[in-house]
C-alpha positions as CSV (number, residue, x, y, z in Angstrom):
1,M,36.3,2.7,-0.6
2,Y,34.2,5.9,-0.7
3,V,36.1,7.2,-3.7
4,T,35.5,3.9,-5.6
5,L,31.8,4.1,-4.7
6,K,31.5,7.7,-5.9
7,L,33.2,6.9,-9.2
8,L,30.9,3.9,-9.8
9,T,27.8,5.9,-8.9
10,S,28.9,8.9,-11.0
11,E,29.1,6.5,-14.0
12,A,25.7,5.1,-13.3
13,I,24.2,8.6,-13.1
14,E,25.9,9.5,-16.4
15,S,24.2,6.6,-18.0
16,L,20.8,7.6,-16.5
17,S,21.0,11.2,-17.7
18,G,19.2,10.3,-20.9
19,V,16.2,8.8,-19.2
20,R,13.0,10.8,-20.1
21,L,11.2,10.4,-16.8
22,R,9.3,13.4,-15.4
23,V,8.4,14.0,-11.8
24,F,6.2,17.0,-10.8
25,G,6.6,18.2,-14.4
26,T,10.4,18.2,-14.3
27,A,12.6,16.0,-16.5
28,I,14.8,13.9,-14.3
29,G,17.5,13.0,-16.8
30,P,18.9,16.5,-17.3
31,I,18.7,17.2,-13.6
32,L,20.8,14.1,-12.8
33,K,23.4,15.2,-15.3
34,R,23.4,18.9,-14.3
35,Y,23.8,18.0,-10.6
36,Q,25.9,14.9,-11.1
37,A,28.2,15.5,-8.1
38,V,25.2,16.0,-5.8
39,F,23.4,12.8,-6.8
40,G,26.7,11.0,-7.0
41,L,27.2,11.8,-3.3
42,I,23.7,10.6,-2.4
43,A,24.2,7.4,-4.4
44,A,27.6,6.7,-2.8
45,L,26.2,7.2,0.7
46,T,23.3,4.9,-0.1
47,V,25.6,2.1,-1.4
48,F,27.8,2.5,1.7
49,R,24.8,2.2,4.0
50,L,23.5,-0.9,2.2
51,I,26.9,-2.5,2.9
52,Y,27.1,-1.1,6.4
53,I,23.8,-2.6,7.6
54,L,25.2,-6.1,6.8
55,F,27.6,-5.7,9.8
56,I,25.5,-4.0,12.5
57,P,23.1,-5.4,15.0
58,L,19.4,-5.1,15.3
59,T,18.2,-2.6,17.9
60,P,15.3,-3.4,20.2
61,Q,13.1,-0.7,18.8
62,E,13.5,-2.1,15.3
63,A,12.7,-5.6,16.6
64,Y,9.5,-4.2,18.2
65,Y,8.4,-2.8,14.8
66,W,9.3,-6.1,13.2
67,Y,7.1,-7.8,15.7
68,Y,4.4,-5.3,14.5
69,S,4.9,-6.6,11.0
70,L,4.2,-10.1,12.1
71,H,0.7,-8.9,13.1
72,P,-0.4,-6.8,10.1
73,D,-2.9,-4.2,11.1
74,W,-4.2,-0.7,10.2
75,S,-2.3,0.8,13.0
76,Y,-0.7,0.0,16.4
77,F,-0.9,1.1,20.0
78,D,2.0,3.5,20.2
79,H,2.7,4.4,16.5
80,P,1.0,4.5,13.1
81,P,1.8,1.6,10.7
82,L,4.3,2.9,8.1
83,A,7.4,1.7,10.0
84,A,5.9,-1.8,10.3
85,W,4.7,-1.8,6.6
86,S,8.2,-0.8,5.6
87,I,9.7,-3.6,7.5
88,W,7.2,-6.0,6.0
89,I,8.3,-5.0,2.5
90,G,12.0,-5.4,3.4
91,T,11.6,-8.8,5.0
92,A,9.3,-9.9,2.1
93,L,12.1,-9.1,-0.3
94,F,15.1,-10.2,1.8
95,G,13.7,-12.6,4.4
96,K,13.8,-12.5,8.1
97,S,17.2,-10.8,8.6
98,V,18.7,-7.7,10.0
99,F,19.3,-6.5,6.5
100,G,15.7,-7.2,5.6
101,I,14.5,-5.1,8.5
102,K,16.9,-2.2,7.9
103,V,16.9,-2.0,4.1
104,M,13.9,0.3,3.8
105,A,15.6,2.7,6.2
106,V,18.3,3.1,3.7
107,V,15.7,3.7,1.0
108,W,13.9,6.3,3.1
109,G,17.2,8.0,3.9
110,A,18.2,8.2,0.2
111,L,14.8,9.7,-0.7
112,T,15.1,12.2,2.1
113,N,18.4,13.4,0.7
114,V,16.8,13.7,-2.8
115,M,14.0,15.8,-1.4
116,I,16.4,18.1,0.4
117,V,18.0,18.7,-3.0
118,G,14.5,19.3,-4.4
119,I,13.6,21.9,-1.8
120,V,16.9,23.7,-2.4
121,L,16.5,23.8,-6.2
122,Q,12.8,24.7,-6.0
123,G,13.6,27.6,-3.8
124,S,16.5,28.9,-5.8
125,R,15.0,29.3,-9.2
126,G,16.4,32.3,-11.0
127,L,19.9,31.9,-9.6
128,T,22.9,30.8,-11.7
129,L,23.6,27.1,-12.2
130,S,26.9,27.4,-10.3
131,V,25.1,28.9,-7.3
132,R,22.4,26.3,-7.4
133,R,25.0,23.5,-7.6
134,K,26.7,25.0,-4.6
135,L,23.4,25.2,-2.7
136,A,22.4,21.6,-3.5
137,L,25.8,20.2,-2.6
138,G,26.0,22.4,0.6
139,A,22.5,21.2,1.7
140,I,23.4,17.5,1.3
141,G,26.8,18.1,2.9
142,L,25.3,19.9,5.9
143,F,22.5,17.4,6.3
144,N,25.0,14.6,6.3
145,L,27.2,16.4,8.9
146,T,24.4,15.6,11.4
147,V,24.3,12.3,13.3
148,F,20.6,11.9,12.7
149,A,20.9,11.9,8.9
150,H,23.0,8.8,9.2
151,L,21.2,7.2,12.2
152,Y,17.8,7.2,10.6
153,S,19.1,6.0,7.3
154,I,20.2,2.7,9.0
155,L,17.5,2.3,11.7
156,M,14.1,1.3,10.5
157,V,11.9,3.3,12.9
158,P,9.0,5.7,12.4
159,D,11.3,8.7,12.0
160,S,12.8,7.2,8.8
161,P,9.7,7.6,6.6
162,L,8.6,10.7,8.6
163,L,11.7,12.6,7.6
164,F,11.1,11.8,3.9
165,F,7.4,12.7,3.9
166,W,8.0,15.8,5.9
167,A,10.6,16.9,3.3
168,L,8.2,16.0,0.5
169,S,5.5,18.2,2.1
170,L,7.9,21.1,2.4
171,F,8.9,20.7,-1.2
172,L,5.3,20.6,-2.4
173,V,4.0,23.5,-0.3
174,Q,7.0,25.6,-1.3
175,R,6.2,24.8,-4.9
176,Y,2.6,25.8,-4.4
177,L,3.6,29.1,-2.8
178,G,5.7,29.8,-5.9
179,N,3.3,28.7,-8.7
180,G,-0.1,28.7,-7.0
181,H,-1.1,25.4,-8.7
182,R,-4.0,23.8,-6.8
183,G,-2.9,20.3,-7.8
184,T,0.4,20.9,-6.1
185,F,-1.3,21.8,-2.9
186,L,-3.5,18.7,-3.1
187,L,-0.4,16.6,-3.5
188,A,0.9,18.2,-0.4
189,G,-2.2,17.0,1.4
190,V,-1.4,13.5,0.4
191,A,2.2,13.8,1.5
192,L,1.0,15.1,4.9
193,G,-1.3,12.1,5.2
194,L,1.7,9.8,4.5
195,A,3.8,11.7,7.1
196,L,1.0,11.1,9.6
197,L,1.0,7.4,8.8
198,S,4.7,7.6,9.9
199,K,4.3,9.6,13.1
200,Y,1.8,11.8,14.7
201,T,4.2,14.7,15.0
202,A,3.6,15.4,11.3
203,A,0.4,17.2,12.4
204,A,2.6,20.1,13.4
205,L,3.0,20.9,9.7
206,V,-0.6,22.1,9.4
207,P,-0.3,25.4,11.3
208,A,3.0,26.1,9.5
209,V,1.4,25.7,6.1
210,F,-1.6,27.9,6.9
211,W,0.7,30.5,8.5
212,A,2.8,30.6,5.3
213,I,-0.3,31.1,3.2
214,L,-1.7,33.8,5.5
215,S,1.6,35.7,5.4
216,D,1.7,35.6,1.6
217,P,-0.3,38.6,0.2
218,V,-1.0,36.7,-3.0
219,R,-1.8,33.2,-1.7
220,R,-3.9,34.2,1.3
221,R,-6.8,34.7,-1.0
222,D,-6.8,31.0,-1.7
223,L,-8.0,30.4,1.9
224,G,-11.4,31.6,0.7
225,Q,-11.5,28.7,-1.8
226,F,-12.3,25.0,-1.3
227,F,-9.0,23.3,-2.4
228,P,-6.9,24.1,0.7
229,Y,-9.5,22.3,2.8
230,L,-9.8,19.5,0.2
231,A,-6.1,19.0,0.8
232,L,-6.8,18.5,4.5
233,L,-9.5,16.0,3.7
234,L,-7.1,14.1,1.4
235,A,-4.6,14.0,4.3
236,A,-7.3,12.7,6.6
237,A,-8.3,10.1,4.0
238,V,-4.7,8.8,3.8
239,F,-4.6,8.8,7.6
240,A,-8.0,7.0,7.8
241,P,-6.5,3.6,8.6
242,V,-5.1,5.0,11.9
243,L,-8.4,6.7,12.7
244,Y,-10.3,3.4,12.0
245,W,-7.9,1.4,14.2
246,N,-8.2,4.0,17.1
247,A,-12.0,4.0,16.8
248,S,-11.9,0.2,17.0
249,H,-9.7,0.2,20.1
250,D,-11.3,2.9,22.3
251,W,-8.8,5.5,20.9
252,A,-6.0,3.8,22.7
253,S,-3.2,5.1,20.6
254,F,-4.3,8.8,20.8
255,G,-4.9,8.4,24.5
256,F,-1.4,7.0,25.1
257,Q,0.4,9.6,23.0
258,F,-1.5,12.7,24.2
259,V,-3.5,12.1,27.3
260,R,-1.1,9.9,29.2
261,R,1.9,12.0,28.3
262,S,0.2,15.1,29.4
263,A,-0.7,13.4,32.7
264,K,3.1,12.8,33.3
265,M,3.9,16.5,33.3
266,K,5.8,17.6,36.4
267,P,6.3,21.0,38.1
268,P,8.5,23.3,36.0
269,G,12.2,22.7,36.1
270,L,15.4,22.7,34.1
271,K,16.3,19.0,34.4
272,Y,14.6,17.9,31.2
273,L,15.6,21.0,29.3
274,G,19.2,20.3,30.0
275,Q,18.8,16.7,28.9
276,L,17.1,17.9,25.7
277,L,19.9,20.4,24.9
278,I,22.6,17.7,25.4
279,S,20.7,15.2,23.2
280,Q,20.4,17.8,20.5
281,L,24.1,18.6,20.6
282,F,24.7,14.9,19.9
283,I,22.1,14.4,17.3
284,L,23.0,17.5,15.4
285,T,26.7,17.8,16.4
286,P,27.8,21.1,18.1
287,F,29.0,22.5,14.8
288,V,25.7,22.1,13.0
289,M,23.8,23.4,16.0
290,I,25.8,26.6,16.0
291,L,25.3,27.0,12.3
292,L,21.5,26.5,12.7
293,A,21.3,29.0,15.5
294,G,23.3,31.6,13.5
295,A,21.0,31.0,10.5
296,V,17.9,31.5,12.6
297,R,19.2,34.8,13.9
298,R,20.0,36.0,10.4
299,V,16.7,34.8,8.8
300,V,14.6,36.4,11.5
301,S,16.5,39.7,11.0
302,M,15.8,39.7,7.3
303,R,12.5,37.9,7.1
304,N,10.8,40.7,5.1
305,R,13.4,40.4,2.4
306,M,13.3,36.6,2.3
307,P,9.7,35.4,1.8
308,R,10.9,31.9,0.7
309,G,12.5,31.4,4.0
310,N,9.4,32.2,6.1
311,F,7.7,28.9,5.5
312,L,10.8,26.9,6.2
313,L,11.4,28.8,9.4
314,A,7.7,28.2,10.4
315,S,8.1,24.5,9.7
316,A,10.9,24.4,12.2
317,A,9.2,26.7,14.8
318,V,6.0,24.7,15.0
319,I,7.8,21.6,16.2
320,I,10.9,22.8,17.9
321,L,9.4,25.5,20.1
322,P,6.6,23.5,21.6
323,F,8.9,20.6,22.5
324,F,11.4,23.0,24.1
325,G,8.5,24.4,26.0
326,Y,7.3,21.0,27.1
327,S,10.9,20.1,28.3
328,F,10.3,22.4,31.3
329,F,7.6,19.9,32.5
330,G,8.6,16.5,31.1
331,L,11.0,14.3,29.1
332,V,11.4,15.1,25.4
333,K,13.1,12.4,23.5
334,M,16.0,13.4,21.2
335,N,14.3,12.4,18.0
336,W,11.0,14.3,18.4
337,L,12.4,17.6,17.1
338,L,14.2,16.1,14.0
339,P,11.7,17.1,11.2
340,G,12.0,20.7,12.2
341,Y,15.6,20.8,11.4
342,L,15.2,20.0,7.7
343,G,13.9,23.5,6.9
344,L,16.6,25.1,9.0
345,L,19.3,23.1,7.2
346,V,18.1,24.4,3.9
347,L,18.1,28.0,5.2
348,T,21.5,27.6,6.6
349,C,23.0,26.3,3.4
350,R,21.4,29.3,1.5
351,L,23.3,31.6,3.8
352,W,26.5,29.6,3.3
353,A,26.2,29.7,-0.5
354,G,25.8,33.5,-0.4
355,E,22.2,33.7,-1.5
356,M,21.2,35.8,1.5
357,G,24.5,37.3,2.4
358,D,28.3,36.9,1.9
359,G,28.5,34.0,4.4
360,N,31.8,35.2,5.9
361,W,30.6,34.0,9.4
362,L,31.0,30.4,8.1
363,R,34.5,30.7,6.7
364,G,37.9,30.4,8.3
365,R,39.6,28.2,10.8
366,G,36.5,27.9,13.0
367,M,34.5,26.3,10.2
368,K,37.3,23.7,9.5
369,V,37.5,22.8,13.2
370,G,33.8,22.5,13.4
371,L,33.5,20.5,10.2
372,W,36.1,18.0,11.3
373,S,34.6,17.7,14.8
374,S,31.3,16.6,13.1
375,V,33.0,14.1,10.9
376,I,34.8,12.6,13.9
377,L,31.5,12.3,15.8
378,I,29.8,10.6,12.8
379,V,32.7,8.2,12.4
380,L,32.6,7.3,16.1
381,A,28.8,6.8,15.9
382,H,29.3,4.3,13.0
383,L,32.1,2.5,14.8
384,I,30.1,2.0,18.0
385,L,27.5,-0.2,16.2
386,V,30.2,-2.6,14.8
387,I,32.1,-3.1,18.0
388,P,30.7,-6.1,19.9
389,D,29.5,-5.4,23.5
390,V,30.7,-1.8,23.5
391,P,30.2,-0.5,27.1
392,L,27.8,2.4,26.8
393,G,25.8,1.8,29.9
394,E,22.1,2.4,29.3
395,G,23.0,3.5,25.7
396,N,23.8,0.0,24.6
397,T,20.4,-1.6,24.1
398,W,21.4,-4.3,21.6
399,S,24.1,-6.5,23.1
400,G,23.5,-10.0,24.4
401,W,20.1,-10.8,23.1
402,Q,21.1,-13.3,20.4
403,R,23.1,-15.4,22.9
404,A,20.2,-15.1,25.4
405,A,17.8,-16.4,22.8
406,R,20.0,-19.4,22.2
407,S,20.1,-20.1,26.0
408,V,16.3,-19.7,26.2
409,D,15.9,-22.2,23.3
410,L,18.1,-24.7,25.2
411,L,16.1,-24.2,28.4
412,L,12.9,-24.9,26.4
413,E,14.3,-28.1,24.9
414,A,15.1,-29.3,28.5
415,E,11.5,-29.0,29.5
416,N,9.4,-32.1,29.5
417,A,6.8,-30.4,27.4
418,P,8.4,-27.4,25.5
419,E,5.3,-26.7,23.6
420,Q,3.5,-26.2,27.0
421,T,6.1,-23.7,28.2
422,F,5.9,-20.0,27.2
423,V,8.4,-17.2,27.3
424,F,8.0,-13.7,28.6
425,T,10.1,-10.7,29.6
426,N,9.7,-7.5,31.6
427,S,9.8,-5.2,28.6
428,Y,8.5,-4.9,25.1
429,K,12.0,-4.4,23.8
430,A,13.4,-7.6,25.3
431,S,10.4,-9.6,24.1
432,S,10.9,-8.4,20.6
433,M,14.6,-9.1,20.6
434,L,14.0,-12.7,21.8
435,R,11.2,-13.2,19.3
436,F,13.6,-12.3,16.5
437,Y,16.6,-14.3,17.6
438,L,14.9,-17.5,18.9
439,P,15.9,-20.3,16.6
440,H,12.5,-21.9,16.7
441,P,9.8,-19.2,16.2
442,R,7.2,-18.7,19.0
443,E,5.3,-15.9,20.6
444,V,7.1,-14.1,23.3
445,Y,5.0,-12.2,25.9
446,S,5.8,-9.1,27.9
447,G,5.0,-7.5,31.2
448,N,1.3,-8.0,30.6
449,I,1.8,-11.6,31.9
450,F,2.2,-10.2,35.4
451,G,-0.1,-7.2,35.1
452,E,2.2,-4.5,33.9
453,P,1.3,-2.2,30.9
454,A,3.0,-3.6,27.8
455,L,2.1,-1.3,24.9
456,Q,1.2,-3.2,21.8
457,F,1.4,-6.5,23.7
458,D,-1.7,-5.4,25.7
459,I,-3.5,-5.2,22.4
460,W,-2.4,-8.7,21.3
461,G,-3.4,-10.1,24.7
462,I,-2.7,-13.3,26.5
463,P,-4.3,-16.6,25.5
464,D,-6.3,-18.3,28.2
465,S,-4.4,-21.5,27.3
466,L,-1.3,-20.2,29.1
467,T,-2.9,-20.7,32.5
468,G,-1.4,-23.7,34.2
469,Q,1.7,-23.7,32.0
470,N,5.3,-23.3,33.0
471,A,7.3,-20.3,31.6
472,I,10.8,-18.9,31.1
473,Y,11.1,-15.3,32.3
474,V,13.9,-13.2,30.9
475,C,15.1,-9.8,32.1
476,D,18.3,-7.7,32.1
477,N,19.9,-5.2,34.3
478,R,19.0,-2.0,32.4
479,R,17.5,0.6,34.8
480,E,14.9,1.5,32.2
481,Y,12.9,-1.7,32.9
482,K,13.4,-3.0,36.4
483,N,13.3,-6.7,37.2
484,K,9.9,-6.9,39.1
485,L,10.5,-10.3,40.5
486,P,8.1,-9.9,43.5
487,E,5.3,-9.1,41.0
488,V,6.2,-12.1,38.8
489,R,6.1,-14.4,41.8
490,K,2.5,-13.6,42.5
491,Y,1.5,-15.2,39.2
492,F,3.4,-18.5,39.6
493,E,3.8,-21.2,42.2
494,R,7.6,-21.2,42.0
495,V,10.2,-19.0,40.4
496,E,14.0,-19.7,40.3
497,V,17.0,-18.4,38.4
498,V,18.3,-21.1,36.0
499,K,20.7,-19.0,33.9
500,T,22.7,-15.8,34.2
501,L,24.5,-14.4,31.2
502,E,27.1,-11.8,31.7
503,F,28.5,-9.8,28.7
504,R,31.7,-7.8,29.0
505,F,33.8,-5.7,26.6
506,R,37.2,-7.3,26.1
507,D,36.4,-9.5,29.2
508,R,36.9,-6.5,31.4
509,F,34.1,-3.9,31.2
510,P,30.6,-5.0,32.0
511,T,28.0,-4.4,29.2
512,R,24.9,-6.3,30.2
513,T,23.6,-9.0,32.5
514,I,20.6,-11.1,31.5
515,W,18.8,-13.5,33.8
516,C,16.6,-16.5,32.8
517,Y,14.1,-17.7,35.4
518,K,12.1,-20.9,35.4
519,C,8.5,-20.2,36.5
520,E,6.1,-23.0,37.3
521,N,2.3,-23.2,37.0
522,Y,1.1,-19.8,35.7
523,R,-2.0,-18.7,37.6
524,G,-3.4,-16.4,35.0
525,V,-3.7,-12.6,34.7
526,K,-6.2,-12.3,37.5
527,S,-4.0,-13.8,40.1
528,G,-1.8,-10.8,40.9
529,Q,-3.1,-10.5,44.4
530,V,-2.4,-14.1,45.3
531,S,0.2,-14.4,48.1
532,V,2.8,-17.0,47.4
533,P,5.8,-18.1,49.4
534,E,9.1,-16.4,48.6
535,A,11.0,-18.6,46.2
536,T,14.7,-19.3,46.7
537,D,16.8,-18.2,43.8
538,R,19.3,-20.7,42.4
539,L,22.2,-18.8,40.7
540,I,24.1,-20.4,37.8
541,V,26.5,-18.0,36.3
542,D,27.4,-18.6,32.7
543,R,30.4,-16.6,31.6
């Protein structure tokens, strides 16, 4: 199938080679023809992903951002708006569907691949065409030997557009360092603003850029002029919707991301550092991680002979080093470091292609074993998503919710007044999945119903009209979000289990258990201290 896709996309690229489109002053048609194999690979991967997302489930995080898109706003409690806006575009084009939610992730992934090629070609001017082809193909190959390159090309989450706009910023700053054009640097400011609209971690690029300028004996004089600071103002202008939203909501998002996370820091230890290292081994694959570590060592040792690599190395250091430092005190999620790897991947492929050395350390049997180990990990990662109810423990977040939504719908129909019965869960993820899969659309509330923090659901609030109504409470057995039944009971006169759904892989290995409770007479959000009798659970197991 892949060979067929590559042949078809190669023919398409050949037909586009005569197009007279120019981007950043460069004619696109000749570039497509000159690097046909590179863009053919990107096109083939893109077509494969467009087909693949037709067969994989929605994840809770994507469902949450889809729920964002149902409430258009300038920003949201725990993330800037670009993920939600992307999903809005996808569902506007393809309707409420898993494909509609995911399709823009494929687009962002393809654009990220293109920008990696752009960074490589921009930084290799003056080399022969054969070497530049090798560099471009090596960079795309190396990038797509990581799990995250594939994962964030099929999951529509904030990291998907962030990776593209981070790569675009690298390309533009590198171009400015080479040609000194002010307009290029101003465009980099716009790209930075768009990266910030994706995720706050894009702010880490700012010190990397100014360090690169300071370390360049020619460009550092530009810091005495106005345009570098105008670029920052442009970034702030693009980011203004998020600033406006935060100012209108008591700086809730900034407080959550920075103040609350800082408050969760613990005494120094190695627990979270170990977790971070394991997660990076998975997301990069051990083979690529070893290559990156080797490249960093080589680049640091020859930094004075490699000015083009200084900025890319700095773009990695400003995000990777702080998070590794934080991991001694708190949890660092595996995706937080990802943008920093883009510059390192380009540097590594330069070494591999021989631009900065003979690259012998990458040749031989060890490289073949490592390469195939990465391929196997990537294939397994793709298979996991298409196998129903695969038993991954806490790692499987997606199984069961479609069937649970159908059960909830039947329970609502059985109520005397379904329109006077609301639905809530114990987590924002479960609420979002139910909202997506419910056959008859309705709002689904979260832990804020019983006084628990609920992220964006706290911003949306709870209508006063819910007081006095009955409810269906849904929760599952994941340890991440405990079933706080004693708390729920404080807000209702009676709570009883009416449905238990058990999901197993091949009818043997447990994947998930989901419980549905009927709750009578909601007392409102201020009733949390009311003492109510312990209700008797009635268990009906549905296998």
